[in-house]
N, C-alpha and C positions, 0 to 999 in steps of 0.2 A: 461585538462578539462577547458573550458572557464567559465567566471563568469556567463554568461547567462545559461549555462548548469547546473552549481551548483545551481543557483537560482531555475531552473525548477524542480530539484529533491530534494530540501532542505526539503520539507514537508515529502517526503517518508523516509528520514533518521531520522526523529524525532521519539522518543519513543511514544508508544500508550498512556502512562500516561501523557506525556507532552501535548498531543493534546486533549484528551478526559477525562473529569472528572469522567466518569464512569469506567475507566480502571485503573488498578494498574500495568499493564504489562510494562516491560522495553523493550519489543520487538519493533524494528523499524517497522513503518507502512509497509515498503516495504516487510519485512519478514512475517508479519502477513498476508498481501495480498497474497504473494507467497504460504504460507501454506494453505490458504483458497482455492486458485485455485487448488493446488495439490490434496487436499482432495476431491474436487468436480469433478475431471476429471481422477480419477483412477491413479494418480501419473504420468501423461504423461508430462514430462518436456518440450517437444516442444510445446504442447498445452498451458501449463502454461506460457511459454515465450510469446506466441502470445496474451494470455489474459492480461498479464501485460503491454505489449507494449503501449497501449493507455494511460495508467496512467503515463508514463514517461514524457509526455508533458501536462498532464491534470492540470487544475487549482486546487489550494488547496481545494476550495469548492467542486469540483467534487470528489476528493479523499475522503474528509471527508464524503460526502453524501454516497459514495459507502460503506465505512466502517460502518457508522451508520446503513445502511440498511442490511448489510450482516454479520458483525462481532460482533455487539453489542448483548450481551446476557442479 
């Protein structure tokens, strides 16, 4: 993996509690989003993979915005 690829996915590898002060979860953002998509599409792995794909190159702000809107309780 190149340095650019690592930088692009670094946010996804951080724990929820490291990014959001409202979370105490040690789950990486990537896993939390995966779980969210799986729950919302009847556990269709292929659909979840397609849903996650745009976030692999998304900005940190876009990832945070998605999580704030969809995963914050």
